[in-house]
C-alpha positions as CSV (number, residue, x, y, z in Angstrom):
1,M,36.2,-52.9,33.5
2,F,38.1,-50.3,35.4
3,E,40.3,-50.3,38.5
4,L,40.5,-47.6,41.2
5,D,43.8,-46.0,42.0
6,P,44.8,-47.5,45.4
7,E,45.7,-44.0,46.7
8,S,42.2,-42.8,46.1
9,E,40.6,-45.6,48.1
10,R,40.1,-45.1,51.8
11,R,38.1,-46.6,54.6
12,V,35.5,-44.7,56.6
13,P,35.2,-45.8,60.3
14,G,32.2,-47.9,60.7
15,S,31.8,-48.8,57.1
16,L,31.0,-52.3,56.0
17,P,34.0,-54.6,55.5
18,G,34.9,-55.1,51.8
19,V,32.9,-52.0,50.6
20,R,34.9,-49.3,48.9
21,V,34.4,-45.7,49.8
22,W,34.8,-43.5,46.7
23,P,35.7,-39.9,46.5
24,V,33.1,-38.2,44.3
25,G,35.6,-37.2,41.6
26,S,37.1,-40.7,41.4
27,L,33.6,-42.3,41.1
28,L,32.6,-40.0,38.3
29,R,35.8,-40.6,36.4
30,A,35.3,-44.4,36.9
31,I,31.7,-44.1,35.6
32,A,32.9,-42.1,32.6
33,D,35.5,-44.7,31.9
34,S,32.9,-47.5,32.1
35,L,30.6,-45.6,29.7
36,E,33.5,-45.1,27.3
37,A,34.4,-48.7,27.3
38,R,30.9,-50.1,27.0
39,F,28.9,-47.7,24.8
40,N,31.1,-45.3,22.8
41,P,30.8,-44.4,20.1
42,V,27.0,-44.3,20.3
43,A,24.1,-43.3,18.0
44,V,20.8,-41.9,19.4
45,Q,17.5,-40.9,17.9
46,G,15.0,-38.7,19.6
47,E,13.2,-35.3,19.6
48,V,15.1,-32.1,20.1
49,S,14.0,-30.1,23.2
50,G,15.3,-26.8,24.7
51,F,17.7,-26.2,21.9
52,S,19.9,-23.1,22.4
53,R,23.1,-21.8,20.8
54,A,25.5,-19.9,23.0
55,A,27.6,-16.9,21.9
56,S,30.6,-19.2,21.8
57,G,28.9,-21.2,19.0
58,H,28.4,-24.3,21.2
59,C,24.9,-25.8,21.2
60,Y,23.0,-27.3,24.1
61,F,19.8,-29.3,24.1
62,S,18.1,-32.5,25.2
63,L,17.1,-35.6,23.2
64,K,13.9,-37.2,24.5
65,D,11.3,-39.8,23.7
66,E,8.3,-41.2,25.6
67,Q,10.6,-43.0,28.1
68,G,13.2,-40.5,29.0
69,Q,15.7,-37.8,28.0
70,I,19.4,-37.1,27.9
71,R,21.3,-33.8,28.0
72,C,23.5,-33.1,24.9
73,A,26.3,-30.7,24.0
74,M,27.5,-30.0,20.5
75,F,30.6,-27.9,20.3
76,R,31.2,-25.2,17.8
77,R,33.3,-27.3,15.4
78,A,30.6,-29.9,15.0
79,A,27.8,-27.3,15.0
80,G,29.5,-25.5,12.1
81,L,29.1,-28.7,10.0
82,L,25.3,-28.7,10.3
83,D,23.3,-28.3,7.1
84,F,20.1,-27.4,8.8
85,S,18.9,-25.4,11.9
86,P,17.7,-27.7,14.6
87,R,14.5,-26.7,16.4
88,D,12.4,-28.0,19.3
89,G,10.2,-31.0,18.5
90,Q,12.3,-32.0,15.5
91,R,13.3,-35.7,15.4
92,V,17.1,-36.2,14.7
93,E,19.7,-38.8,14.8
94,V,23.0,-37.9,16.5
95,R,26.3,-39.7,16.8
96,G,28.7,-39.0,19.6
97,R,30.2,-40.2,22.9
98,L,28.6,-40.6,26.3
99,G,30.3,-39.0,29.2
100,V,29.8,-37.5,32.6
101,Y,29.9,-33.7,33.2
102,E,31.8,-33.9,36.4
103,P,31.2,-30.4,37.8
104,R,27.5,-31.3,38.1
105,G,27.7,-35.0,38.0
106,E,25.3,-35.2,35.0
107,L,25.3,-37.7,32.2
108,Q,25.6,-36.0,28.9
109,L,26.1,-36.9,25.2
110,I,28.8,-35.0,23.4
111,V,27.3,-34.8,19.8
112,E,29.8,-35.1,17.0
113,S,27.3,-35.2,14.1
114,M,23.5,-34.7,13.6
115,Q,21.1,-35.4,10.8
116,Q,17.4,-35.1,10.5
117,A,15.4,-38.2,11.2
118,G,11.9,-37.0,10.4
119,Q,9.8,-34.5,12.4
120,G,8.9,-35.1,16.0
121,K,5.4,-35.8,17.0
122,L,4.8,-32.3,18.5
123,F,6.2,-30.6,15.4
124,E,4.1,-32.9,13.1
125,R,1.0,-31.9,15.0
126,F,2.1,-28.2,14.8
127,V,2.6,-28.4,11.1
128,Q,-0.7,-30.3,10.5
129,L,-2.7,-27.7,12.4
130,K,-0.9,-24.8,10.9
131,N,-1.7,-26.1,7.3
132,Q,-5.3,-26.7,8.2
133,L,-5.9,-23.2,9.7
134,E,-4.0,-21.6,6.9
135,A,-6.2,-23.3,4.3
136,E,-9.3,-22.0,6.1
137,G,-7.9,-18.4,5.8
138,L,-7.3,-17.7,9.5
139,F,-3.8,-16.4,8.7
140,G,-4.8,-14.2,5.8
141,A,-3.2,-10.8,5.7
142,G,-6.6,-9.3,4.6
143,R,-8.1,-10.0,8.0
144,K,-5.2,-8.4,10.0
145,R,-6.1,-5.1,11.7
146,A,-3.9,-2.1,12.4
147,L,-3.2,-1.3,16.1
148,P,-4.8,1.8,17.5
149,L,-2.5,4.8,17.5
150,L,-3.6,6.0,20.9
151,P,-5.2,3.2,22.9
152,K,-7.3,4.2,25.9
153,A,-6.5,1.0,27.7
154,I,-4.3,-2.1,27.1
155,G,-5.2,-5.6,28.1
156,V,-2.6,-8.3,29.0
157,V,-3.4,-12.1,29.0
158,T,-0.7,-14.0,30.8
159,S,0.2,-15.7,34.1
160,L,0.4,-13.4,37.2
161,G,3.7,-15.1,38.1
162,A,5.3,-14.9,34.7
163,A,8.4,-12.9,34.1
164,A,6.7,-11.8,30.8
165,L,4.1,-9.8,32.8
166,H,6.8,-7.9,34.7
167,D,8.6,-7.1,31.4
168,V,5.3,-5.9,29.8
169,V,4.2,-3.8,32.7
170,T,7.7,-2.3,33.1
171,A,7.9,-1.4,29.4
172,L,4.4,0.2,29.5
173,Q,5.1,2.2,32.6
174,R,8.3,3.5,31.0
175,R,6.8,4.4,27.6
176,A,3.2,5.3,28.4
177,P,2.4,5.5,32.1
178,H,-0.8,7.3,31.4
179,I,-2.4,4.3,29.7
180,P,-4.3,1.9,32.1
181,V,-3.3,-1.7,32.0
182,V,-5.9,-4.5,32.6
183,I,-4.6,-8.0,33.3
184,Y,-6.6,-11.1,32.5
185,P,-4.7,-13.9,34.4
186,A,-4.3,-17.4,32.9
187,S,-1.9,-20.3,33.1
188,V,0.6,-20.3,30.2
189,Q,1.9,-23.8,30.6
190,G,0.4,-27.2,31.5
191,A,-2.7,-29.2,30.6
192,Q,-5.0,-26.5,32.1
193,A,-3.4,-23.6,30.2
194,P,-5.3,-23.7,26.9
195,E,-8.7,-23.6,28.7
196,E,-7.6,-20.8,31.0
197,L,-6.2,-18.8,28.1
198,R,-9.5,-19.2,26.3
199,Q,-11.5,-18.0,29.3
200,A,-9.2,-15.0,29.8
201,L,-9.8,-14.0,26.1
202,R,-13.5,-14.4,26.5
203,R,-13.5,-12.2,29.6
204,S,-11.6,-9.5,27.7
205,Y,-14.1,-9.7,24.8
206,E,-17.2,-9.5,27.0
207,R,-15.9,-6.7,29.2
208,A,-14.8,-4.6,26.2
209,E,-12.7,-2.3,28.3
210,V,-9.4,-2.3,26.3
211,D,-8.5,-1.2,22.8
212,V,-5.7,-3.7,22.2
213,L,-4.8,-7.1,23.8
214,L,-1.4,-8.5,24.5
215,L,-1.0,-12.3,24.6
216,V,2.4,-12.9,26.1
217,R,4.7,-15.5,27.6
218,G,8.4,-16.0,28.0
219,G,10.5,-18.5,26.1
220,G,10.8,-22.2,26.5
221,A,10.9,-25.6,24.8
222,M,8.2,-26.5,22.3
223,E,6.2,-28.5,24.8
224,D,6.4,-25.5,27.2
225,L,4.7,-23.3,24.6
226,W,2.3,-25.9,23.5
227,A,-0.8,-24.2,25.1
228,F,-0.5,-21.5,22.4
229,N,-0.8,-24.2,19.6
230,D,-4.4,-25.0,20.7
231,E,-6.9,-25.1,17.8
232,Q,-9.8,-23.6,19.8
233,L,-7.5,-20.9,21.1
234,A,-6.5,-20.1,17.5
235,R,-10.1,-19.8,16.4
236,L,-10.9,-17.6,19.4
237,L,-8.0,-15.3,18.5
238,A,-9.1,-15.1,14.9
239,A,-12.6,-14.0,16.0
240,S,-11.4,-11.3,18.4
241,P,-13.3,-8.1,18.2
242,I,-10.2,-6.1,19.1
243,P,-6.6,-6.2,17.7
244,V,-4.4,-8.8,19.4
245,V,-0.6,-8.7,19.6
246,C,1.1,-12.1,20.3
247,G,4.4,-12.0,22.1
248,V,5.1,-15.6,23.0
249,G,8.6,-16.9,23.5
250,H,11.8,-15.6,22.0
251,E,12.4,-14.3,18.5
252,T,13.0,-17.8,17.1
253,D,9.8,-19.3,18.7
254,F,6.7,-19.6,16.6
255,T,3.2,-20.8,17.7
256,I,-0.2,-21.0,16.1
257,A,-1.3,-18.0,18.1
258,D,1.4,-15.9,16.3
259,F,-0.2,-16.6,13.0
260,C,-3.8,-15.9,14.1
261,A,-3.0,-12.7,16.0
262,D,-3.2,-9.3,14.2
263,L,0.5,-8.8,14.9
264,R,3.4,-11.0,16.1
265,A,6.1,-9.5,18.4
266,P,9.4,-11.3,18.9
267,T,9.3,-10.9,22.7
268,P,6.7,-9.8,25.3
269,T,8.6,-6.5,25.8
270,A,8.5,-5.9,22.1
271,A,4.7,-6.5,22.1
272,A,4.3,-3.8,24.8
273,E,6.5,-1.4,22.8
274,L,4.5,-2.0,19.6
275,C,1.1,-1.0,21.1
276,A,2.2,2.0,23.1
277,Q,4.1,5.0,21.6
278,P,6.5,6.8,24.0
279,Q,4.8,9.5,26.1
280,K,7.7,11.8,25.5
281,A,7.2,11.6,21.8
282,W,3.6,12.6,22.1
283,L,4.4,15.4,24.5
284,G,7.0,16.7,22.1
285,E,4.5,16.6,19.3
286,L,2.0,18.5,21.4
287,D,4.6,21.1,22.2
288,D,5.3,21.5,18.5
289,L,1.6,21.8,17.8
290,Q,1.2,24.3,20.6
291,D,4.0,26.5,19.1
292,R,2.5,26.3,15.7
293,L,-1.0,27.2,17.0
294,R,0.4,30.1,19.0
295,D,2.3,31.5,16.0
296,G,-0.8,31.1,13.8
297,V,-3.0,32.9,16.3
298,E,-0.4,35.7,16.6
299,R,-0.2,36.2,12.8
300,Q,-4.0,36.2,12.6
301,L,-4.3,38.8,15.4
302,Q,-1.7,41.0,13.7
303,A,-3.5,40.9,10.4
304,S,-6.8,41.6,12.0
305,S,-5.3,44.4,14.0
306,Q,-4.0,46.0,10.7
307,R,-7.4,45.7,9.1
308,L,-9.0,47.2,12.1
309,D,-6.6,50.2,12.1
310,W,-7.3,50.8,8.4
311,A,-11.1,50.6,8.9
312,A,-10.9,52.9,11.9
313,S,-8.9,55.4,10.0
314,R,-11.6,55.5,7.3
315,V,-14.6,55.6,9.7
316,S,-13.2,58.2,12.1
317,R,-13.8,61.1,9.5
318,P,-16.9,60.4,7.4
319,S,-16.6,63.8,5.7
320,H,-13.3,62.7,4.2
321,L,-14.9,59.6,2.9
322,V,-17.8,61.5,1.3
323,T,-15.3,64.0,-0.2
324,R,-13.3,61.2,-1.7
325,Q,-16.5,59.6,-3.1
326,H,-17.5,63.0,-4.7
327,A,-14.1,63.3,-6.2
328,R,-14.3,59.8,-7.6
329,L,-17.8,60.5,-9.1
330,A,-16.5,63.8,-10.6
331,G,-13.6,62.0,-12.1
332,H,-15.9,59.3,-13.6
333,A,-18.2,62.0,-15.0
334,Q,-15.3,63.9,-16.7
335,G,-14.0,60.7,-18.1
336,L,-17.4,59.8,-19.5
337,R,-17.8,63.2,-21.2
338,H,-14.3,63.0,-22.6
339,A,-15.0,59.5,-23.9
340,L,-18.3,60.6,-25.5
341,Q,-16.7,63.6,-27.2
342,S,-13.8,61.6,-28.5
343,G,-16.2,59.0,-29.9
344,L,-18.3,61.6,-31.7
345,Q,-15.3,63.3,-33.1
346,R,-13.9,60.0,-34.4
347,E,-17.3,59.1,-36.1
348,K,-17.5,62.6,-37.6
349,S,-14.0,62.3,-39.0
350,R,-14.8,58.9,-40.4
351,L,-18.0,60.2,-42.1
352,Q,-16.1,63.1,-43.7
353,A,-13.4,60.8,-45.0
354,L,-16.1,58.5,-46.5
355,G,-17.8,61.6,-48.1
356,L,-14.5,62.6,-49.8
357,A,-13.7,59.1,-50.9
358,F,-17.1,58.2,-52.3
359,P,-17.1,60.1,-55.6
360,Q,-13.7,58.8,-56.5
361,A,-14.6,55.3,-55.6
362,L,-17.9,55.6,-57.6
363,G,-16.1,56.8,-60.7
364,Q,-13.5,54.1,-60.4
365,S,-16.3,51.5,-60.1
366,L,-18.2,52.9,-63.2
367,Q,-15.0,52.8,-65.3
368,S,-14.3,49.3,-64.2
369,Q,-17.9,48.2,-65.1
370,H,-17.6,50.0,-68.5
371,R,-14.4,48.2,-69.3
372,R,-16.0,44.8,-68.4
373,L,-19.0,45.6,-70.7
374,E,-16.7,46.4,-73.6
375,R,-14.8,43.2,-73.2
376,A,-18.0,41.3,-73.1
377,Q,-19.2,43.0,-76.4
378,L,-15.9,42.1,-78.0
379,R,-16.4,38.4,-77.0
380,L,-20.0,38.3,-78.2
381,A,-19.6,40.1,-81.5
382,P,-18.2,37.0,-83.4
383,L,-21.3,35.1,-82.3
384,D,-23.8,37.6,-83.9
385,P,-26.1,35.6,-86.3
386,K,-26.3,38.6,-88.7
387,L,-22.7,38.0,-89.6
388,V,-23.5,34.5,-90.7
389,L,-26.5,35.7,-92.8
390,Q,-24.3,38.3,-94.5
391,R,-22.1,35.4,-95.8
392,G,-25.1,34.0,-97.8
393,Y,-26.8,31.8,-95.2
394,A,-30.5,32.1,-94.3
395,W,-32.5,31.1,-91.2
396,L,-35.5,29.0,-92.2
397,A,-38.6,28.6,-90.0
398,D,-42.2,27.6,-90.5
399,M,-45.0,30.1,-90.2
400,Q,-45.2,29.6,-86.4
401,G,-41.5,30.5,-86.0
402,T,-40.1,27.0,-85.4
403,A,-36.6,26.6,-86.8
404,I,-36.3,24.1,-89.8
405,T,-32.9,22.4,-89.6
406,R,-33.5,19.2,-91.7
407,A,-35.2,18.6,-95.1
408,A,-37.1,15.7,-93.5
409,D,-39.0,18.2,-91.3
410,T,-40.7,19.8,-94.5
411,A,-43.4,18.7,-96.8
412,P,-44.3,19.7,-100.4
413,G,-46.6,22.7,-100.4
414,Q,-45.6,23.8,-96.9
415,A,-45.2,27.5,-96.4
416,L,-41.9,28.6,-94.9
417,R,-40.2,31.9,-94.1
418,A,-36.5,32.6,-94.8
419,T,-34.7,35.3,-92.8
420,L,-31.8,36.9,-94.8
421,A,-29.3,39.6,-94.0
422,D,-31.5,42.4,-95.1
423,G,-35.1,41.0,-94.5
424,E,-37.5,38.0,-94.8
425,V,-38.9,36.0,-97.7
426,D,-42.0,33.7,-97.7
427,L,-41.4,30.5,-99.6
428,T,-43.4,27.4,-100.6
429,V,-41.9,23.9,-100.7
430,S,-42.3,22.4,-104.1
431,A,-40.2,19.2,-103.7
432,Q,-38.1,17.4,-101.0
433,R,-34.7,16.0,-101.8
434,L,-32.9,14.1,-99.0
435,I,-29.1,13.5,-99.1
């Protein structure tokens, strides 16, 4: 056990005899010494709750179960050895030393190591519902809708006392003060929160007075945000007739509502900024459009004025216009006559040239045909049958003029006619001799 420094012990007038009166600091140190002697080192298993990491790198959270919870601190050196990112609802096993944080008189566990010990019950329920709804297609990208570019009104579903409402209204007033904001109040934490959130959503659907809806809440532990993991709320969000932006918690917080909404924002303020473009930007765009429209109108007026001046100059003196038209007609007539005379002259010259060239071309053609005829006669002369007859041959035919070329075609007593070089001779077949 431990002993108290005698100098720190004192008596209070009227106190019970034999009862020590402790200074607070001494009592806390004595308790810390007792814990150190009896428990440390200690291993604890439980669910992570309210996990946060400071800028210094130190981590702070609570470990809890059904029967209680204990505050924990994990300094930067130990946190740097983690091989996973702890999150709320996750079941872990830690090893460390129990102690007392004397400035606040709180019991705390200084964590020296941490390892996963399976998912906590809340997280297991979260994962199970997420997988179920995802399989049903409630998270599909195809059903996500784009936010309206210029909403006529923006609805906000949150608690009237929530800091998130102040953040959203402030952001909207700063960026788009001309857009009306309609608030549908509902609890955002506690057993009654899921039903109130559903009722607020139904009111916004039925009243149909806004173009986009913001579902917002500030950060917190997983159990604080649990209302936004309600299955009926998720299905109601998926069936929303208007686009919904979910801005629940901080950037690292995720709920089922985030996956069912058309767009997830990391914070409530970011949700407001996503659905309302800055008024200054639109005013600047309108100024640019006004300048372009004014320039375009001025250019159009200048062009129309020039056309009007030209038309006026032509209409002011009709006689000048008639004179110009007569001059144009006279020019066209002269051009037509010149073209007709030129065409006739060209045809006359062409006919004269053809008349001069025709006799010469005709003579050349006759000479050419005469030479062709002479060449044909030279080629045909060797084929003249009379030349063959002059060599002692005769052309033999019957009395009907049919040529006899074989002895077998004749018969004794048959009359034949033989054509010789200088005349014809009638013959009678006396005998037939075949070779």
